[in-house]
C-alpha positions in Angstrom: 26.0 -18.5 -34.6 27.0 -17.3 -31.1 29.3 -18.1 -28.2 27.3 -18.9 -25.1 28.3 -18.5 -21.5 26.3 -20.2 -18.8 27.2 -19.6 -15.1 25.6 -21.9 -12.6 25.5 -21.2 -8.8 24.8 -24.0 -6.3 23.4 -23.0 -2.9 23.7 -25.4 0.0 24.0 -25.2 3.8 23.3 -28.3 5.9 20.6 -28.2 8.6 21.9 -26.0 11.4 18.8 -24.5 13.0 18.6 -25.7 16.6 22.3 -26.6 16.5 23.5 -23.6 18.5 24.9 -20.4 17.1 28.6 -20.5 16.5 30.7 -21.8 14.7 28.5 -24.6 13.2 25.0 -23.4 14.2 22.8 -20.6 12.8 25.8 -18.3 12.4 26.9 -20.6 9.5 23.6 -19.8 7.7 23.7 -16.1 8.7 27.0 -15.7 7.1 26.0 -17.3 3.8 22.8 -15.3 3.6 24.4 -12.0 4.5 27.7 -12.4 2.5 26.5 -14.4 -0.5 22.7 -14.6 -1.0 21.8 -11.0 -0.5 24.7 -9.6 -2.5 23.9 -12.0 -5.3 20.2 -11.0 -5.3 21.4 -7.3 -5.5 23.7 -8.1 -8.4 21.4 -10.3 -10.4 18.6 -7.8 -10.1 20.7 -5.4 -12.1 21.1 -7.6 -15.1 19.6 -6.4 -18.3 19.9 -9.7 -20.3 20.7 -13.3 -19.9 20.9 -14.6 -16.4 22.3 -17.5 -14.4 21.0 -20.9 -13.2 20.8 -21.2 -9.4 20.4 -24.5 -7.6 19.1 -24.8 -4.0 19.0 -27.9 -1.8 15.7 -28.4 -0.1 17.4 -28.4 3.3 18.6 -24.9 2.6 15.3 -23.7 1.3 13.4 -24.9 4.4 15.9 -23.0 6.6 15.6 -19.8 4.6 11.8 -20.0 4.8 11.8 -20.5 8.5 10.3 -17.5 10.2 12.3 -18.0 13.4 15.5 -17.9 11.4 14.4 -14.8 9.5 13.9 -12.9 12.8 17.3 -14.1 14.1 18.9 -13.0 10.8 17.5 -9.5 11.1 19.1 -9.2 14.5 22.3 -10.5 13.1 22.5 -7.9 10.4 21.9 -5.1 13.0 24.5 -6.7 15.2 27.1 -6.6 12.4 26.3 -3.0 11.6 26.5 -1.9 15.2 29.8 -3.7 15.7 31.3 -1.8 12.8 30.0 1.5 14.2 31.7 0.7 17.5 34.9 0.0 15.6 34.5 3.3 13.8 34.2 5.3 17.0 37.2 3.5 18.6 39.4 4.0 15.5 38.4 7.7 15.3 39.0 8.3 18.9 42.5 6.8 18.5 43.3 9.0 15.5 43.3 6.1 13.0 41.3 7.9 10.4 41.8 5.4 7.5 40.7 2.5 9.7 37.7 4.5 10.9 36.7 5.0 7.2 37.0 1.3 6.6 34.8 0.6 9.6 32.3 3.0 8.2 32.4 1.1 4.9 31.4 -2.1 6.8 28.7 -0.4 8.8 27.2 1.0 5.6 27.6 -2.4 3.8 25.6 -4.3 6.5 23.0 -1.6 6.8 22.4 -1.8 3.1 22.0 -5.6 3.4 19.6 -5.1 6.3 17.5 -2.7 4.3 17.4 -5.1 1.3 16.3 -7.9 3.6 13.6 -5.7 5.1 12.5 -4.7 1.5 12.3 -8.4 0.6 10.0 -9.0 3.6 12.6 -11.4 5.0 11.9 -13.7 2.0 15.2 -14.6 0.3 13.6 -17.5 -1.5 10.8 -15.2 -2.7 13.5 -12.8 -4.1 14.9 -15.6 -6.2 11.4 -16.6 -7.3 10.9 -13.1 -8.6 14.2 -13.2 -10.4 13.1 -16.4 -12.0 9.9 -14.9 -13.1 11.8 -12.0 -14.7 14.1 -14.4 -16.6 17.2 -13.4 -14.7 17.5 -16.8 -12.9 16.7 -20.4 -13.9 15.8 -22.5 -11.0 17.5 -25.9 -10.5 17.1 -28.3 -7.6 19.4 -30.8 -6.0 19.5 -33.8 -3.6 17.3 -33.1 -0.6 20.2 -33.0 1.9 23.0 -33.0 -0.6 23.4 -36.7 -0.5 25.9 -38.2 -2.8 23.6 -40.2 -5.1 26.0 -42.8 -6.5 26.7 -44.0 -2.9 23.1 -44.4 -2.0 20.6 -47.2 -2.6 18.0 -46.9 -5.3 15.3 -46.1 -2.8 17.3 -43.4 -1.1 18.3 -41.9 -4.4 14.6 -41.8 -5.4 13.7 -40.0 -2.2 16.6 -37.5 -2.4 15.6 -36.6 -6.0 11.8 -36.7 -5.6 12.0 -34.5 -2.5 14.4 -32.1 -4.3 11.7 -31.6 -7.0 8.7 -31.4 -4.6 10.3 -28.8 -2.3 11.5 -26.7 -5.2 8.0 -26.7 -6.7 6.5 -25.7 -3.3 9.1 -22.9 -2.8 9.2 -21.4 -6.3 5.8 -22.3 -7.7 7.2 -24.0 -10.7 9.0 -27.3 -11.5 12.8 -27.1 -11.6 14.3 -27.4 -15.0 17.6 -29.0 -14.1 19.3 -30.9 -11.3 22.6 -30.2 -9.6 24.3 -33.5 -8.8 26.1 -32.9 -5.4 29.9 -32.8 -6.0 29.0 -33.6 -9.7 28.9 -37.2 -8.5 27.6 -39.6 -11.1 27.4 -43.3 -12.0 25.5 -44.9 -14.9 21.8 -45.2 -14.0 21.5 -41.9 -12.1 20.0 -40.3 -15.2 17.0 -42.6 -14.8 16.4 -41.2 -11.3 16.3 -37.7 -12.9 14.2 -38.7 -15.8 11.6 -40.2 -13.4 11.0 -36.7 -12.0 10.9 -35.0 -15.4 14.3 -33.2 -15.0 15.7 -32.0 -18.3 19.4 -31.7 -17.6 22.3 -32.1 -15.1 25.9 -31.2 -15.0 29.0 -33.4 -15.0 32.7 -32.9 -14.6 34.8 -32.9 -17.8 36.7 -36.0 -16.8 33.5 -38.1 -16.8 32.9 -37.2 -20.5 36.5 -38.0 -21.5 36.2 -41.5 -19.9 32.8 -42.3 -21.4 31.6 -44.0 -24.5 29.7 -42.6 -27.4 26.4 -44.4 -28.2 23.8 -44.2 -30.9 20.4 -42.7 -30.0 18.4 -44.9 -27.6 21.3 -47.3 -27.3 21.3 -48.6 -30.8 24.6 -49.6 -32.5 27.9 -50.6 -31.1 29.5 -48.1 -28.6 32.7 -46.5 -29.6 35.4 -45.5 -27.2 35.8 -41.8 -26.7 39.5 -40.9 -26.1 40.6 -38.0 -23.9 40.9 -35.0 -26.0 39.7 -36.8 -29.1 37.4 -35.7 -31.8 34.4 -37.6 -30.4 33.5 -35.1 -27.7 33.5 -31.5 -26.8 33.0 -30.0 -23.3 31.2 -27.1 -25.0 28.1 -28.9 -26.2 25.4 -30.8 -24.4 24.6 -34.5 -24.8 21.8 -36.8 -24.0 22.3 -39.8 -21.8 21.5 -43.1 -23.5 17.9 -43.0 -22.1 17.2 -40.1 -24.5 15.2 -38.3 -21.8 17.8 -36.2 -19.8 20.7 -34.1 -21.1 23.9 -33.2 -19.5 26.4 -30.3 -19.7 30.1 -30.5 -18.8 32.1 -28.1 -16.6 34.6 -26.2 -18.6 38.0 -27.3 -17.2 40.0 -24.3 -18.7 38.3 -21.5 -16.8 37.3 -23.2 -13.6 40.7 -22.7 -12.0 40.5 -18.9 -12.5 37.6 -18.6 -10.2 38.0 -21.6 -7.8 41.7 -21.3 -6.9 42.9 -19.0 -4.1 46.4 -19.9 -5.1 46.2 -19.2 -8.8 42.8 -17.7 -9.4 41.1 -14.3 -9.0 40.2 -14.6 -5.3 43.9 -14.6 -4.4 44.6 -11.2 -5.8 46.7 -9.0 -3.4 44.1 -6.2 -3.5 41.2 -8.4 -2.4 39.8 -8.8 1.1 41.6 -11.3 3.3 39.1 -13.8 4.6 41.1 -15.4 7.3 42.0 -12.3 9.4 39.3 -10.8 11.6 39.4 -8.1 14.3 38.4 -9.1 17.9 35.9 -7.9 19.0 33.4 -7.5 16.3 34.8 -10.0 13.8 35.1 -7.5 10.9 37.9 -7.8 8.3 40.2 -4.8 7.7 43.0 -6.4 5.7 43.7 -7.4 2.1 45.3 -10.6 0.8 48.6 -8.8 0.3 50.5 -12.0 -0.4 48.6 -15.2 0.2 51.8 -16.9 1.4 52.6 -14.3 4.1 51.7 -14.6 7.8 48.4 -13.0 8.8 50.4 -10.6 11.0 51.8 -8.9 7.9 48.6 -8.3 6.0 48.2 -4.8 4.6 45.0 -2.6 5.1 42.1 -3.3 2.7 41.3 -0.6 0.1 37.8 -1.1 -1.4 38.4 1.3 -4.3 41.6 -0.5 -5.4 39.8 -3.8 -5.1 37.0 -2.5 -7.3 39.4 -1.6 -10.1 40.8 -5.2 -10.0 37.3 -6.6 -10.4 36.9 -4.9 -13.8 40.2 -6.1 -15.1 39.5 -9.7 -14.0 36.1 -9.7 -15.6 37.7 -8.6 -18.9 40.3 -11.4 -18.5 37.7 -14.0 -17.9 35.7 -12.9 -20.9 38.8 -13.0 -23.1 39.8 -16.4 -21.9 36.3 -17.8 -22.3 36.1 -16.5 -25.8 39.5 -18.0 -26.7 38.5 -21.3 -25.1 35.3 -21.5 -27.1 37.2 -20.6 -30.2 35.0 -20.8 -33.3 32.9 -23.7 -32.3 29.5 -22.9 -33.8 27.0 -22.2 -31.0 29.2 -23.7 -28.4 28.5 -23.1 -24.7 31.0 -22.6 -21.9 29.4 -23.9 -18.6 30.9 -22.5 -15.4 29.5 -24.0 -12.2 30.4 -22.8 -8.8 29.3 -23.0 -5.2 27.3 -19.8 -4.5 28.9 -19.3 -1.1 32.3 -18.6 -2.9 30.8 -15.4 -4.1 30.7 -12.9 -1.3 31.5 -15.1 1.7 34.9 -16.5 0.8 35.5 -14.0 -2.0 34.0 -10.7 -0.9 34.3 -9.1 -4.4 32.9 -12.2 -6.1 29.3 -11.0 -6.6 30.5 -7.8 -8.3 32.8 -9.8 -10.5 30.0 -12.0 -11.5 27.8 -9.1 -12.6 30.6 -7.4 -14.4 31.5 -10.6 -16.2 28.0 -11.2 -17.4 27.5 -7.6 -18.6 30.8 -7.6 -20.4 30.2 -10.9 -22.1 26.7 -9.8 -23.3 28.2 -6.6 -24.7 30.7 -8.6 -27.0 29.5 -9.1 -30.6 28.5 -12.7 -31.1 28.4 -13.5 -27.4 25.3 -14.4 -25.5 24.6 -15.1 -21.8 22.3 -18.1 -21.4 21.2 -20.8 -19.0 21.3 -24.6 -19.5 17.6 -24.9 -20.0 17.5 -22.1 -22.5 20.4 -23.5 -24.4 19.0 -27.0 -24.4 15.7 -25.7 -25.9 17.4 -23.7 -28.6 20.1 -26.2 -29.8 20.4 -29.8 -30.9 22.5 -32.2 -28.8 25.9 -33.1 -29.9 25.0 -36.8 -29.5 24.2 -39.5 -27.1 26.9 -40.3 -24.5 27.3 -42.8 -21.7 29.7 -41.0 -19.3 32.0 -42.7 -16.8 31.4 -42.7 -13.1 33.1 -40.1 -10.9 33.0 -36.7 -9.2 34.7 -33.3 -9.3 36.3 -34.1 -5.9 39.9 -35.1 -5.1 41.1 -37.8 -7.5 37.9 -37.5 -9.6 36.4 -40.5 -7.7 34.5 -41.0 -4.5 37.4 -41.2 -2.0 36.4 -38.0 -0.2 33.1 -39.4 0.9 33.7 -43.2 0.9 36.9 -44.4 2.4 38.3 -46.7 5.0 38.0 -44.1 7.7 34.2 -43.7 7.4 32.8 -47.0 6.4 30.8 -46.9 9.7 28.9 -44.0 8.2 27.6 -46.0 5.3 26.8 -48.9 7.5 24.7 -46.6 9.7 23.0 -45.3 6.6 22.2 -48.8 5.4 20.8 -49.8 8.8 18.8 -46.7 9.0 17.3 -47.2 5.5 16.2 -50.8 6.5 14.3 -49.3 9.5 12.6 -46.7 7.3 11.6 -49.3 4.7 10.0 -51.5 7.4 8.1 -48.5 8.8 6.9 -47.5 5.3 5.8 -51.1 4.5 3.9 -51.1 7.7 2.1 -47.9 6.7 3.1 -46.1 9.8 2.8 -42.6 8.2 3.9 -40.1 10.8 6.5 -42.3 12.3 7.8 -43.4 8.9 8.0 -39.7 7.8 9.9 -38.7 10.9 12.4 -41.6 10.6 12.8 -40.9 6.9 13.7 -37.3 7.6 16.4 -38.4 10.0 17.7 -40.8 7.4 17.9 -37.9 4.9 19.8 -35.8 7.4 22.1 -38.7 8.1 22.8 -39.0 4.3 24.1 -35.4 4.0 27.5 -35.3 2.2 28.7 -32.6 4.6 29.5 -35.0 7.4 31.8 -37.5 5.6 33.4 -34.5 3.9 34.3 -33.0 7.3 35.7 -36.3 8.4 37.9 -36.5 5.3 39.3 -33.0 5.6 39.6 -33.1 9.4 37.8 -29.7 9.7 35.1 -29.8 12.3 35.4 -33.6 12.3 34.3 -33.9 16.0 31.1 -31.9 15.1 30.5 -34.1 12.1 30.7 -37.3 14.2 28.3 -35.8 16.8 25.8 -34.9 14.1 26.0 -38.4 12.5 25.7 -40.2 15.8 22.7 -38.0 16.8 20.8 -38.6 13.6 21.6 -42.3 13.8 20.3 -42.6 17.4 17.2 -40.5 16.7 16.4 -42.7 13.7 16.7 -45.8 15.8 14.5 -44.3 18.5 11.8 -43.3 15.9 11.9 -46.8 14.5 10.9 -48.0 18.0 8.5 -46.4 20.3 9.8 -42.9 20.7 7.3 -40.2 21.4 6.3 -38.2 18.3 4.5 -35.3 20.0 7.5 -32.9 19.8 8.8 -34.1 16.4 9.3 -31.3 13.9 8.8 -32.2 10.2 11.3 -30.1 8.3 10.3 -31.5 4.9 6.6 -31.0 4.5 6.6 -32.9 1.1 8.3 -36.0 2.4 6.5 -39.3 1.3 7.4 -42.6 3.1 6.1 -44.4 0.0 9.4 -43.5 -1.7 11.1 -46.2 0.4 8.5 -49.0 -0.2 
């Protein structure tokens, strides 16, 4: 009997290559790679046991594998290092020794990342592939462009999932074990889309389990209501969907807030790096959170050593809370899923916290670090369950992505799919593939999310309108000579 901890990281950036540099172009991907993916590779490479599951969207994989982007990213890392060196000289000349030391810290930090990237041959995807071969990482896939599956038609769902599996196979040389449902968005029937592609598990939010029904294996017997908090379910086991082919795990609700919340969780600690305040020129950060309610003008200087001490204490706190949450449930598993970009980019100390937490958990008697696929292979399911529909977004439903303010988006997607279906049925291979690609880019969840939050909403409208227009052109007589096929594995037959 053991207590199991499974941390899952989801990596996704929408297509930004060719969309300018800043703020929503290649700089978006540069920051994620420099601040999150490279530090995570560094940290995960040091693990002695266990590991984490890591999910990649195909749209991110294809960008990370792009040689042109890799060259630009090398230059970006040099630029970040040199900007810190310039700050160091300016601070030293002005007698600000402590600030000069901090600028030196950033210069060394970016130079280390640059050297790691060179050592990897510019191949971040290959580094994760090597971690998977060593057993430190379990590879998952996701929707091709992070499309919200419950809001898409059956054909588009099939394409999003099938391309997710095909691109992952091509990138990592092995079939993905599990599937990350974007935004944990589920409705009954999605499991059949996953089973069709041989996917063994996915992840749901805890609210979907509480609102579901317990069923007998393969649908036999009369379903029984499962009450919230009742004895019929546990968020620390895994279940099979009624189809008996795909399992699902549930996000632990008790520990999620500790990592997600800037207001109440670890990232808001006064000692940690303040994300929102940067120095101009250079863009480096020299301040700590101090008090997350205070004005940026009153932030105190960042002290890396002090922040490092806090990381250890918080890792101990998380381990203790997770152990208490699991209690004495025999062979229970606490599943903790997060967006990978939280670690390092938004929360600078996050990758180190992750490594410390995994090591400290593994060192506890009776505690084991695992991955969903490993746990599923070694343990029996708690039962068969038909979960409710929903997401982990605001309100637990689909309002973030489907609301009265963006119905035009879904109408454009519906019209675009009709065009792709016609091309596929006419066996217009190259044209159908190009149009299908635009449809997938149009279906990205990032754009309705931006419209809902009001952040970069003008940019989101521009991207939506551009993909809509391009799709319409491709369905007509547009010239295909300069068309770039991002997704090499795309198959128009998915829309027939």
